C-alpha positions in Angstrom: 47.9 -17.6 -31.5 45.5 -17.9 -28.6 42.0 -19.3 -29.1 40.7 -17.5 -26.1 37.9 -15.1 -27.0 36.5 -12.1 -25.1 33.3 -12.8 -23.3 30.2 -11.8 -25.2 28.6 -8.5 -24.2 25.1 -9.0 -22.6 22.4 -7.1 -24.5 21.0 -4.0 -22.8 17.6 -2.3 -22.9 19.3 0.2 -25.2 20.1 -2.6 -27.6 16.5 -3.8 -27.4 15.2 -0.3 -28.1 17.5 0.1 -31.1 16.5 -3.3 -32.5 12.8 -2.6 -32.0 12.9 0.9 -33.3 11.4 2.5 -30.1 12.6 4.5 -27.1 14.2 3.0 -24.0 11.1 4.2 -22.0 8.9 2.3 -24.3 11.1 -0.8 -23.8 10.8 -0.4 -20.0 7.0 0.0 -20.2 6.6 -3.0 -22.5 8.9 -5.4 -20.7 7.5 -4.6 -17.2 3.8 -4.8 -18.1 3.2 -1.1 -17.5 0.7 1.0 -19.4 1.9 3.6 -21.9 2.6 1.6 -25.0 0.3 -0.1 -27.6 0.0 -3.9 -27.7 1.7 -3.8 -31.1 4.7 -2.0 -29.6 4.7 -4.3 -26.6 4.8 -7.4 -28.9 7.6 -5.9 -31.1 9.7 -5.1 -28.0 9.2 -8.6 -26.6 10.2 -10.2 -29.9 13.3 -8.0 -30.1 14.3 -8.9 -26.5 13.9 -12.6 -27.2 15.9 -12.4 -30.5 18.7 -10.6 -28.7 18.6 -12.8 -25.6 18.0 -10.0 -23.3 17.3 -10.8 -19.6 16.3 -8.5 -16.7 19.2 -6.4 -15.6 18.9 -7.3 -11.9 19.5 -11.0 -12.7 22.3 -10.1 -15.1 24.0 -7.9 -12.4 23.8 -10.8 -10.0 25.5 -13.2 -12.5 28.3 -10.6 -13.0 28.7 -10.0 -9.3 27.4 -6.4 -9.5 24.0 -6.8 -8.1 21.8 -8.7 -5.7 18.7 -9.7 -7.7 16.8 -8.9 -4.5 14.3 -6.3 -3.5 14.1 -4.9 0.0 11.0 -4.3 2.1 11.3 -2.9 5.7 8.3 -2.5 7.9 8.5 -0.2 11.0 5.4 -1.4 12.9 4.7 -3.3 16.1 5.6 -6.9 15.2 2.6 -8.3 17.1 0.1 -6.5 14.8 1.4 -7.9 11.5 0.2 -11.5 11.6 -3.5 -10.5 11.5 -3.2 -7.6 9.1 -4.9 -8.8 5.9 -3.8 -5.8 3.9 -0.1 -6.5 4.3 -0.5 -10.2 3.7 -2.3 -9.5 0.4 0.1 -6.7 -0.5 3.1 -9.0 0.0 1.4 -11.7 -2.0 1.0 -9.4 -5.0 4.6 -8.2 -4.7 6.0 -11.8 -4.5 4.0 -12.8 -7.5 5.7 -10.3 -9.7 9.1 -10.8 -8.2 8.9 -14.6 -8.8 8.2 -14.0 -12.4 11.4 -12.1 -12.6 13.4 -14.6 -10.4 14.0 -11.8 -7.8 14.1 -12.4 -4.1 12.4 -10.4 -1.4 14.4 -9.4 1.7 11.9 -8.5 4.5 12.7 -7.0 7.8 10.6 -5.7 10.7 12.1 -2.8 12.8 11.1 -0.7 15.7 10.9 2.7 14.1 11.8 4.8 11.0 15.3 5.6 12.3 16.0 1.9 12.4 14.5 1.6 8.9 16.8 4.2 7.6 19.8 2.4 9.2 18.7 -0.8 7.4 18.7 1.1 4.0 22.2 2.5 4.6 23.5 -1.0 5.5 21.8 -2.7 2.5 23.2 0.0 0.2 26.7 -0.3 1.6 26.6 -4.1 1.4 25.0 -4.1 -2.1 22.3 -6.4 -0.6 19.3 -5.1 -2.7 18.7 -3.6 -6.1 15.8 -1.4 -4.9 13.3 -1.1 -2.0 9.6 -0.9 -1.5 8.6 1.8 1.1 5.4 1.6 3.0 3.6 3.8 5.6 4.7 7.2 4.4 4.9 9.7 7.2 3.8 13.3 7.4 7.4 14.2 8.3 9.3 11.5 6.5 13.2 11.3 6.3 13.2 8.3 4.0 12.7 9.9 0.6 15.7 12.3 1.1 17.8 9.4 2.3 16.9 7.2 -0.7 17.6 10.1 -3.1 21.0 10.6 -1.4 21.8 6.9 -1.7 20.5 6.6 -5.3 18.6 3.5 -4.3 15.7 2.8 -6.6 12.5 3.0 -4.6 8.7 2.8 -4.9 6.7 4.5 -2.1 3.4 2.6 -1.5 0.5 4.7 -0.3 2.1 8.1 -0.6 0.6 11.1 -2.3 2.5 12.4 -5.4 5.7 14.1 -4.4 7.4 16.5 -6.7 10.3 17.0 -4.4 11.6 13.5 -5.1 11.3 13.0 -8.9 13.6 9.9 -8.7 11.2 7.9 -6.6 8.1 6.2 -8.0 4.8 6.4 -6.1 1.8 4.1 -6.1 -1.0 5.7 -4.2 -4.7 5.3 -3.3 -7.1 8.2 -2.8 -7.8 7.8 1.0 -9.5 11.2 1.0 -12.0 10.1 -1.7 -12.5 6.8 0.1 -13.3 8.5 3.5 -15.7 10.9 1.7 -17.6 7.9 0.3 -17.8 6.3 3.8 -19.2 9.5 5.3 -21.7 9.8 2.4 -22.9 6.3 3.1 -23.3 6.8 6.9 -24.8 10.3 6.5 -27.5 9.0 4.1 -28.4 6.4 6.8 -29.0 9.3 9.3 -25.8 9.0 11.3 -24.7 12.3 12.9 -22.5 11.0 15.8 -19.5 9.2 14.1 -16.2 8.0 15.6 -13.3 7.0 13.4 -11.1 4.5 15.3 -7.9 5.1 13.3 -4.5 3.5 13.0 -1.1 4.9 13.9 -0.7 8.7 14.3 1.8 10.3 12.0 1.2 8.0 9.0 0.3 10.1 6.0 -2.8 8.0 5.1 -4.0 8.2 8.7 -3.7 12.0 8.7 -5.5 12.2 5.3 -8.4 10.1 6.5 -8.7 12.2 9.7 -8.5 15.5 7.8 -11.1 14.3 5.3 -13.5 13.2 8.0 -13.2 16.5 9.7 -13.8 18.4 6.5 -16.8 16.3 5.6 -18.2 16.8 9.0 -17.7 20.5 8.8 -19.4 20.6 5.4 -22.4 19.0 6.8 -22.4 20.8 10.1 -21.8 17.7 12.2 -20.3 18.6 15.6 -20.1 15.1 17.1 -17.6 13.5 14.7 -14.0 12.6 15.7 -11.0 10.4 15.1 -9.1 8.4 17.7 -5.7 6.9 16.8 -4.5 3.5 17.9 -1.7 1.0 17.1 -4.0 -1.1 14.8 -4.3 -3.8 17.4 -7.5 -5.6 18.5 -6.7 -4.7 22.1 -6.5 -0.9 21.5 -9.6 -1.1 19.3 -11.6 -2.8 22.0 -10.4 -0.2 24.6 -11.4 2.8 22.5 -14.7 1.2 21.5 -15.5 0.6 25.2 -14.6 4.2 26.0 -16.7 5.9 23.3 -19.7 3.6 23.7 -19.7 4.4 27.4 -20.5 8.1 26.8 -23.9 9.5 27.8 -24.5 10.2 24.0 -22.5 7.4 22.3 -21.8 7.4 18.6 -24.3 5.7 16.3 -21.6 4.7 13.8 -18.0 3.5 14.1 -15.4 3.4 11.3 -12.4 1.2 11.9 -9.1 1.5 10.0 -8.8 -2.3 9.5 -10.8 -5.5 9.6 -9.3 -6.8 12.8 -10.1 -3.7 14.7 -13.7 -3.8 13.4 -14.2 -7.4 14.5 -12.9 -6.5 18.0 -15.2 -3.5 18.0 -18.3 -5.6 17.2 -17.3 -8.1 20.0 -16.9 -5.2 22.5 -20.1 -3.6 21.5 -21.9 -6.9 22.1 -20.3 -7.2 25.6 -21.6 -3.7 26.4 -25.2 -4.6 25.3 -25.1 -2.8 22.0 -26.7 -4.4 19.0 -25.1 -4.0 15.6 -26.5 -2.3 13.6 -29.6 -1.5 15.5 -27.7 0.5 18.2 -24.5 1.2 16.4 -23.3 0.7 12.8 -19.8 -0.6 12.1 -17.7 -0.3 8.9 -14.2 -1.7 8.3 -11.7 0.2 6.2 -10.2 -3.1 4.8 -12.4 -5.8 3.4 -11.3 -9.5 3.9 -12.7 -12.9 4.6 -12.7 -12.0 8.2 -15.5 -9.5 7.6 -17.6 -12.4 6.4 -16.8 -14.7 9.3 -18.5 -12.7 12.0 -22.2 -11.9 12.7 -23.3 -9.6 11.4 -21.2 -9.6 8.3 -19.2 -6.3 8.2 -19.7 -3.5 5.7 -16.3 -2.6 4.4 -14.2 -0.6 2.0 -13.0 -3.0 -0.7 -9.9 -2.8 -2.8 -7.7 -5.2 -4.7 -4.7 -5.3 -2.3 -3.0 -8.1 -4.2 -3.0 -5.9 -7.4 -1.8 -3.0 -5.3 1.3 -5.1 -4.5 1.7 -6.3 -8.1 1.6 -2.7 -9.3 4.2 -1.6 -6.8 6.5 -4.5 -7.7 6.2 -3.8 -11.4 7.1 -0.1 -10.9 10.2 -1.1 -8.9 11.4 -3.6 -11.4 11.0 -1.0 -14.1 13.1 1.5 -12.1 15.8 -1.2 -11.5 15.9 -1.8 -15.2 16.6 1.9 -15.8 13.1 3.1 -16.6 11.7 6.5 -15.5 10.1 7.1 -12.1 6.3 7.4 -12.2 3.3 8.2 -10.1 0.6 5.6 -10.4 -2.9 5.9 -8.8 -4.8 2.7 -8.0 -8.7 2.7 -8.0 -10.5 4.3 -5.1 -11.7 1.7 -2.6 -15.5 1.2 -2.8 -18.0 0.7 0.0 -19.4 -2.8 0.2 -22.7 -2.6 2.2 -23.4 -5.7 4.4 -25.3 -6.3 7.6 -23.3 -4.2 10.0 -24.6 -0.8 8.8 -28.1 0.4 9.1 -30.4 3.4 9.7 -29.3 5.4 12.7 -31.3 5.0 15.9 -33.0 8.0 17.3 -31.7 9.9 20.4 
């Protein structure tokens, strides 16, 4: 008679749900720190998981050779614009914080364009390199959601609007339209009627939402001298556009920049041209950061918790990987922080 015994079966989320007397969805919400269950239920689920010896499924799949315990993150942007982009640095910080708690790795890759990004997803899927992916910079004509649906790869789209066509993908989104409306409200109240929005990359969904909202807000107020100009997010292109628009016979009295680095470059360029900020031209940055408080004048900016944005996205992805349902989660609308770079519009 052999003493060899069959290996013990690892407990699943279904086992935890049965033990706690709740649904599997409630277990997913409770174990991933997501809203949707009471604190009493959350405590009961955690106790059940501890009693059963349950561990996150991604780590379990790695131990059994069936998974990677790794999350993928591909960025299709010019590499030379990333090191100074405070939003992505904070976003990744929040993502990594949650992944570290779950003992998950982050596989990061920078590529030239979306086609290359799709190729990376196909390769990762075929090689079982990742358990899920975080998708950024949604496009207006985006092939990635269809591909991820086809592959069955768990994914969270960061910054996208709710998408009923891809119910298997989770979305974490911010109201760019509402944020732009609040910026226009602030500048309009200060008397600004000639406003230029120095935007980021064309074709990005959030860029297009901001442009459309600015146009709509200008139309609602009867403002004819309001426009958006797209760039690659770099300080060099920001400076070039700033130089061009301030060189007009009737230059704008307010400039909105789509990130903090572009705004700092804009302030420096305005000074070179003899413009005083905010006496001659007001400046507002879309992303707040320490950089906005390292220049003179301090920059007015849209503030949001980018680290928490990353945490939220990572929690949603780990929940999907654990078998939870896809969800759409909206983060708070960024708010305008008024500092020294915005003031009453000059006459003329």
